[in-house]
N, C-alpha and C positions, 0 to 999 in steps of 0.2 A: 503494500500500499504507499501511497505517496506520502512523505513526510513534509507536514506544512506546519510545523511548529512555530507558534507564534501567531499564527492566524487565529481570527474569532469568527465562531460560525454560530448562528442562531438556528434553532428548530422550533417552528411554531407549529404544535400538532396536538390535538385533544385525545385521541385514540393512544391509549398507554402503551399498546403492543406495537403500534408503528413508532412511537416515540423511542421505546428501548431499541427497536430494531436500528433507527438512524444513530441513536447515541452510540450504540455499539460498533457499527461500521465506522463512524467518524473518530471515535477515541482511539482507533489505531493510527491515526494520522499524526497525532500529537497536538492537533489544534484544540483551542480552549471552546469547549461546546457550553452553550446556554440554551436551556430547554424552557418553552413557555406552553402550558396548557391552554391558554386561549388567548385571543387577540388583545384584549385589555392589558394583560400583564406584558405583553411585548410593546405595546405602544407607550405604556407608562416607562418602561426600561429605556426607550430610545428618547422620550421627550423630557420626563422628569428626572430620569437617571443618568440621561446622557451618555447611555451605552453606545458603543461602538462595534459593528459587526464588519468583517471582510466579504462575508456571504451569509445568506438567508435562505432556508428550506422553509416555505411556506405552504400549508395546507390550506386549502380554499374554504372548507366549512368549518372553521373554528368558532367556538362560542363567543359570545359578548361582542366582537369586533371581526367582521369576517377578514378572509386573506386580502381582497381586494382592498378593503379600507386599511388594512395594516400596511400594505405595500404603498398607497398613497401617503400615509402618515410617515413612512421611512423614508420615502422620496423628498419629503421636506427637509429632512436632517442629513440624508444621504443620497446622492444623485448617482453615484458610481458602482456601489456594491452591487454584485449580481443578487437579483431575487428569485428563486426556483419555485414556481407555485407548483403544487403537487395536489392532484385531485382524482377522485376516483369517479367523478361525475363529467362526463366531456359535454360541452353544448359550445358551438361557435360564438354564441353570444358571450359565456363567460370567457371564453378564450380571448376574444377581442376586448372585452373590458380588463382582463389581467394585463395585456401589453399596453393598453391606453393607460392604466394605473401606473406602469412602470416596472413591470415583470419582465425578466431578461429570457426566462424559458417558461414554458408550460407543459407539464408532465403528467401523464396517466398514472395512476397507482395500477399494479405495484410498480415500485421504481427498485430494479434489482442491484445488487452490489456494483456490478460492471458500469451500470450508467451513474452511479453515484461517483464513482471513482473517473469517470470520464468528466463529469461535472467538474470536480475536483481539479483534475488537469487542466482543464480548458479555462478555469477562472482564477485558479490560486497557485498552480505550479511557477516556480520561479524560471523565468525565460532569460536566456542570454541578451544582453544588450544590442550584440551584434553577432552575425554569423561568419566563420571563417571557412573558407574555401581552400581545398588543396588544389 
């Protein structure tokens, strides 16, 4: 698994089994993981607590404040960190709303370990400043 020690990842997920699944996969990376069981906890953390995250895994249907509204709130304080929306319920309207709100990716559950790894590689892996060609 990719080593991304020093990176901060938020998981906003109300399903306990799914939350445990993501935490288990992500802890192997060395990243600092913050888990939120509802949208209000997440929004409070980023607004009142001024928490900073390098990447957010966001469930669409979380209680109190849904994933779309959480993303909008996050974009008010962080315009660049990726927000990966994860949902079991696909609709073109929801997908469009997610992208308009500022989500970086829209993924359907289940999200398998190889997909999580690809997301981490894509957004958090260290990249060389330049490429040397022989």
